[in-house]
N, C-alpha and C positions, 0 to 999 in steps of 0.2 A: 690791444693787449692779448697775449695768448691765454686761452682758457686753462683752468686748473684741472679739467677733465675733458674728454672728447665731447664735442658738441655738434649737433646737427644744426647747421645754419641755413639750410634750404630744404623745404618740405617737398616730398614727392608729389608729382602732379595727381590731381584727383582722378580716380579710376584707373590709374596706371598700375599694372600688376607686375611689371618687371623694372629693375633698377640698375643703374650704373653708379657706383659710389666714387666720388671725387675726394681724394684725401689731399688736402691742401691747407696751407696756413691761411688764416682768416683774411689777411691783407692781400693774398694772391687770388683768392677764390673768385671775385667778380670777373677778373680778366680771364681766368682759366675757364669759367663757365661760358663766357662769351666765345672763346676759341673752340670749345668742345661742342657747342650747340649744333653746328652744321653737320657734325659727324654722327649724330644720334638718330637711329631709325625711329619710325613712328611706334608709339607704345612703350618706349623706353624712357623712364624718368631719371633725370640727373639729380642725385642727392649729394650735397656737399657736407663733409664732416671734417671739422678742424681738430687736429690732434692737440692734446694738452701740451703745455709748455714743459720742456725738459727741466725747468726749474722746480716742477712739482713731481717729477718722476726721476728715478735714478737711472733707468735703463730704457732702451728701445723696446724691450719686451714688455715693460710696464705700460708704455704708451700704447702699444698694440693691444694689450689686454683691455684697456679702456675703449679702444676703437671697436673691438668685437662687440662689446655691450651696446654701443651706439648703432652699429650696423644691424645687429640682430633685433634691435627695437623697431627697425623698419622692415627687415626681411629676416624671418626666423631661421630659414635654412637656405642652402644653395640651390642652384648654382649662382655664385657671386661673380660680378664683374667689377674690377677695381682699377682705378686710374690714380697713380701717385704723381703729384705735381712738384717738380723741383725737389727741395730738401725733404719734403714730406713723403717722397717716394720710398725712402728707407723704412718709414713706418708702414707703408702699404706692403712692402716686401715682407716685413715681419708679421704683419696682419695675415698675409697669405699663408705663411708657415704655420701660424697658430690655428687658422681655420682648417688646414690639413690635419693638424693635431687633434682637432675635434671630429675628424672624419667627414668634414663638409666638402662640398664640391666647389672649386674655383674655376670658372669658365675662362676667365681672361684676367691677366695682370699686365697693365701698361704703365711704364714709368716715363715721364716727360722731363727731360733735362735734369735727371737725378745724378748727382755726383756719387761715386763710390767712396764713402768716407769712413766706413768701419768694416770689420770682418763679419761677413754674413755666412750663415750656414746654408749649404746647398739644399734646395727643396725641389720637388719634381715638376712644378708648374713652370713652363718656359717664361722668361721675362721678355716682354715686348718692349724694347728700349728705343726711345726716340731722342735723337740728339745729333750733335756734330760728330764727325768721324773720330776726333781725338777722344771724346767722351766714351764712345762705343769701344774704342781700343782699350781704355782703362778697365772697363767692365770685362772685356774678353780675356784680360790677363789674369782674372781671378775666378771666373765661373766657367764651367765646361761649355764648350761650343754648342752642344745640343740643348742647353738650357737658356740660350739667348737667341732672340729674333731681332735683328737690327733694322731700324728705320732711320736712314740718314736724312737729317734736316739741314737746310741752309743755315748759315751763320745768323744769329739773332742780331738785329740792328740795335736793339735796346732791351730793357727789361721786359718790354711788352712785345718783342719779337718783330713786328711789322707785318704788312699784308702778305708778302711772299712766304714768310715763315708760317704764319697762321694758316694759309691755304694749304701748304704742304703737310702740316700736322693734321688738319681736319680731313684731308683726302686720305692719308694713310690710315688714320684711326678709323675712319668710316669703313674701309675695306677690312680692317682687323676685326672690328665688332661684328660686321656682317658674316664673316667667315668663322668666327670663334665658336658659334653654337654647334656647328657640325663637326668641328675638329676636336673639341675638348672632351668628348665622351670616352676617351681612352680610360681604361681601368688602371689606376696607379698601383705601384708595387705595395704601397701602404695598405691598399684595399685588399690585396691578395694575401697579405701576411697572415700566417698561422702561428699563434703564440703557444698553444698547448703542447707540452712535451711529456712523454711518459718517463717517470723516474724508476718506478718499480710496479709493473703491471702484469706479473706472471699468473697470479691467481684471479681469474675472472669472477669467482664467487665471493671475493672479499668486498668489504666496504670500500668506498671510493673516497680518497682524500685529495682535494685540489688545493694547491698552495700558490700564494701570490708573493713574490719577493719585494723587498724594499726598494727605495730610490737608488738607482745606479747598480742594483744587484741583479742576479740572474737565477735561472731555474736550478742550476747545479748546487746552489746553496742549501737545497733541501735533501741532498743525497744522504748526509748523516742521519737525518730524521727518518728517511725511508729505510735505511739499514737497521735502525733501532726498532722500527715497527715490524720488520721482517715480512711475513706473508699475511699479517692481519689486515692490511690495507693495500689496495692498489693506489699508488701515489703518482699524481701528475702535478706538474707545475707550469705556470705561464712564464714564457720568456718575453719580457717587455719589448714592445716594438721600438726599434732604434738602438737596441743594445749592441748590435753589430756595427753601428756607426754609419750605416748607409741609408737609413729611413728616418722619417720625421717621427719623434716620439709622440705619444698622446699627451695632450696638454691639460686634460682634466681627469679627475677620478671617474666621472660619469662616462666619458668617452671610452676609457680603457675597459670599464666594467661591461659596457654594451658589447664591445667586440669579444671579450672573454665569454660573455653569456651566449653569444652566437656560436661559439665553438664547443660548448659542453655537449649538446646534442645527445647522442646515445649514452654517453657517460652518466648523464643526470637521470636517464630513464631506466638504466639497467640495475640499479642497486641503491643502497643508502648512500647519501652524499654528505660529506663533511667538507667544510671550507676552513682554510687557515691563511692568515696573512701576517707578515712580519713588517714592522715599522710602517712606512707609507703603504705597503701592501695590505696592512690591516684595514685601511680606509677602502681600498679597492675590494677587498673580500667582503666588507660590510655592504658596500653598494651592490655587489653581485648577489649577495644574500637577499637584499631588498628587492632586486629585480625578479629573482626566482620566487620569492614569497608572494609578490604581487600576481604571479601567474598561477599560484596555488601549489607550487612545488614544495616539497618538504625538505628542509635542510636539517640533517640530524644534529649537527653542531657547528658552531662558529668559534674558531680559536684565534685570538688576537695576541700577537707577540710584541710587547713593548711598543705599542703605537701611541702617538699623541692623540688627545681627545679631539674629535671633529668639532666644528663650530656649531654652537646652538643658535646663533644669530648670524646675520650677514656680517662678513668680516672684510677688513680692508685688504687690498692687494698686497701680496707677499712679494717684495722686490729684493732681488739679490743681483749684484754685479757678478760677472764671471769670477773675479778674484775672490769675492765673498763666498760664492758657491764652492769654489775649489778648496777654500779653507775648511768649510764644513765637511767636504769629502776627505780631506786630510785627517780630520778628527776621527772619522770612521776607520780609515786605514790604520791609524795609530791604535785604536781600540782592537782592531783585528790582529795586529802584530804585537800589541802590548809593548810598543817601543815608540820613541819620539822620532819624528821625521825631520826635525830641525828646518822648518820652512816657515816664513812669515808672509803675511798678506802683501807686503811691499815687494816681495820677490815675484809674485804673480802680476801685480799691477803694472810693472814696467816691461812686461814681455808680451809678444804676440801670442795668439792661441797656440800655434805650433811650438813656440818656445815654452809656453806653459805646460804643454803635454810632455815635452822633453824633460822639464824639471820634475814634474810629478812622477813620470816614469822612473827617473833615476832614483828618486827617494823611495818609491814603492819597491824597486829592486833591492835597494840597500837594506830595507827592513825584512826582506825575504818573502814578500808576498807575490812577486812575479819573477820569472826567469830573466836573466841578463840577455838571453837570446830573443826575448820578446821585443816587439817594436812599440815605440811611443804611440803610434797611430792606433794601436789596439785599445787605448784608453779613450778614444774619441767618443765611442758610443756610450761608455760608462759616464763620462762627463755630461754628455748631452741629455741622457735620460735622467741623470741625477738633477741637473738644473731644472728640467721641465717639472719634475716631481716637487722640487723644493719651492717652486713658484706657485704651486697649485693651492687653490682655496677649495674647501669642501664643507658643505652643509647638508647632511642627510635629509631627505624629504619625508622620511617616515621612520618607524621603529622596527627593529628585528625582534620578533616575538618568540623565537625559538631558544634552544639551549645555547649558551655562550660562555666562554671562559676568557679571562684576560691574564696573561703572564706579565708581571712587572719586574723590573730589575733595580736593585739597590745601586745608587750612584757611588762612584769612587769617593771615599772619604766621608760619606754621609752617615750620620749617627743613626742608630736604630730608631730612636724616637722621631727624628725628622723623616726618616724613610716611611715609617708607619703613617705619619700624618699626610705626607705627600701622596702615598699610594691610596690611602683612604679617599682623599679628595679626587684623585684621578679615577678610581673605580666608581665613585658616586657619579661623576660627570659622564662616564661611559654608560652607566645604567640608564641615562636619559635616552640613549639610542638603542640599548639592548637591556630591557628591564630584568631579564632572567640571568644576566651576566654574573658569574662568580669570579672574583679575583684570586690570583695565586702568586706566590713568590717564584721567580725563576732564579737561576744562578748564572754566573759569568757577567759579562757586560752586554751592552746593546748588540754588539756584533757576535761575540763568542757564545751567546745564548744558543746559536744555531749549530755549534760545534760540540764534539765530544769533549768532556763527559756531560756538559751542561744540557744538551738536548735530550738526555735520557729522562730528565724530569718531565719534559713535555710529552715524550713518547709514553711514559708510564701512565700519565693522565689520560691519554687518548686510548691506550689499550684497556684501561679501566672502563672507559665509556662504551667500549664494545661489549663488555661483559655484564654491565648493569647500568640502569638509568640513574641519572643524578637525582638525589632527593630534592623534591620541590622545596622552595623556601624563599624568603624575602629578606631584605636587609643585607648588610655587608659583613662578611666574615673573612678576614684575611687569613689564608691557610699557609702556614709555614711548612715547607717541605724541602 
């Protein structure tokens, strides 16, 4: 029976410090381990992890998230060596993508007789594919040639291959593993990526405001805020990795915050630093504030714009199919345009990813959010970064002890009494992570909060904080403005 979560079914050898992870269904593992054993160099332990059954997960991404936990219980950080066996190879592929999203190093990815059964996002680690020529050809029709290393195997005599097939696989895999350590050390474009963008930085004597956009959003969303602040702040914003559609997005809040933290450098040392995050970006801004606080850096203020409350306890995996994620994105576009896009989840479920992009693009153009001259492919990065953020779990490890403010938005059709009750509960929950946080009302909706004239309310509050310190106090006082 398939497990309900990823399970380690073979323990690493005692004293072994390096591992190769076999991702295989439980019933295939004994034979797979038998075949792989001759290819392993001394000192490399084989660890089998059985992926959970798809009966317990909606998505390949959900299965891979379980696998990451199991892998990192054995080996906390890379470089990782992964072998995917038959159908479980698709999970190994997605596991590799998510490890890159964590900024971890994957030394080697080998897939053994894995059929290409679903649409896979391109990632920068070459796939070392073992199988018959026909199988290799099917993969070659979907992935770029520089992302595939093909190892042709003879035809399998049966489900267990036969001596000739086993010998060919073991011999090729042995050469691959032996050579991968010296070849994998290339620096990925994901590692070179620089996210920090200047929005308004003419006055070097001004306070510094660093902004983090929400899921699927980008740095340009903060231009209206920068214009409203004029020269009172130097304004910078992070452009999430993957927004352009060619790189793997970060797959956790912590990974994104670590990269952003590494880019602040001189900005954080040259003046008073303020952080601001919208929606999902509020989580990243909080985590960034916690990293800097742990180093003894002073954050003058943390501003959270309509972000959900992080988890106070361990939370379950957030699973969304692509169609479900696209419907969440449609909802945000409808709020931005304040128009209905007339699309149903069934419209996405019956289409390929490219067809989904075509449909989404046509609707976004119809409501006036994109030019008709733009290409559907320009939405690929938006969708990919949005999905990655939507599936993210976040539980802060500590509390931010500095000045913080939270802007919340009244929902469409919500009564004043219900809004006050919901906002009071939300603000109270946020104070668990930022005890000095003061909640405020914002105007507009979740998306138009960042646009004129709604952003003026946020700008006025931030300009006020430049002129005077916030009065100390405790408890919750919702300020209507």
